[in-house]
C-alpha positions as CSV (number, residue, x, y, z in Angstrom):
1,X,3.3,16.3,-23.3
2,X,2.5,14.1,-20.3
3,X,4.8,13.9,-17.2
4,X,4.9,10.7,-15.3
5,X,5.8,10.8,-11.6
6,X,6.7,7.5,-10.0
7,X,6.5,7.2,-6.2
8,X,8.3,4.2,-4.7
9,X,6.9,3.6,-1.3
10,X,7.6,1.4,1.7
11,X,5.9,2.2,5.0
12,X,5.7,6.0,4.4
13,X,1.9,6.4,5.1
14,X,2.3,9.7,7.0
15,X,3.9,11.4,4.0
16,X,1.5,10.2,1.3
17,X,-1.2,12.9,1.6
18,X,1.3,15.7,1.4
19,X,3.1,14.1,-1.5
20,X,0.0,13.5,-3.6
21,X,-1.6,16.9,-2.7
22,X,1.6,18.6,-3.7
23,X,1.7,16.9,-7.1
24,X,-2.0,17.6,-7.7
25,X,-1.5,21.3,-6.9
26,X,1.1,21.9,-9.6
27,X,0.3,24.4,-12.3
28,X,1.2,21.8,-15.0
29,X,-1.9,19.6,-15.1
30,X,-0.9,16.8,-17.5
31,X,0.6,14.6,-14.8
32,X,0.3,10.8,-14.4
33,X,1.0,9.6,-10.8
34,X,2.2,6.0,-10.4
35,X,2.4,4.7,-6.9
36,X,4.5,1.6,-6.4
37,X,4.0,0.0,-3.0
38,X,6.7,-2.4,-1.8
39,X,4.6,-4.6,0.5
40,X,4.2,-1.9,3.1
41,X,3.2,-3.1,6.6
42,X,1.5,0.2,7.5
43,X,-1.7,1.7,6.1
44,X,-0.1,3.1,2.9
45,X,-2.4,1.3,0.5
46,X,-5.5,2.4,2.4
47,X,-4.4,6.0,2.2
48,X,-3.4,6.0,-1.5
49,X,-6.6,4.3,-2.5
50,X,-8.5,7.4,-1.3
51,X,-7.0,9.5,-4.1
52,X,-8.4,9.6,-7.6
53,X,-6.3,9.2,-10.7
54,X,-3.4,7.5,-9.1
55,X,-2.2,4.3,-10.7
56,X,-1.2,1.8,-8.0
57,X,1.2,-1.0,-8.5
58,X,1.6,-3.6,-5.7
59,X,5.0,-5.4,-5.5
60,X,4.5,-9.0,-4.8
61,X,8.2,-10.0,-5.0
62,X,10.0,-8.1,-2.3
63,X,13.7,-8.8,-1.7
64,X,15.7,-8.2,1.4
65,X,17.5,-5.3,-0.4
66,X,15.6,-2.0,-0.3
67,X,17.6,-0.4,-3.1
68,X,16.9,-3.4,-5.4
69,X,13.2,-3.1,-4.6
70,X,13.2,0.6,-5.6
71,X,15.0,-0.2,-8.9
72,X,12.3,-2.8,-9.6
73,X,9.6,-0.2,-8.8
74,X,10.9,2.1,-11.5
75,X,11.3,-0.8,-14.0
76,X,7.7,-2.0,-13.4
77,X,6.2,1.5,-13.5
């Protein structure tokens, strides 16, 4: 059975390496990592693109409501 992990991100570049490395170090290996970026203004995308086997979804329709953007992240993923 495959486990999917969705990461909804907005300007959290400094936490991305620890998050991805933690997921990749789990004993359960059948993990799909889906990274949803909500138009981050920092270097989040540059950092996540350095990791292999991470599906990246870029949100192009950001709203002014952060919680709605996160809900949309999980719907699209």
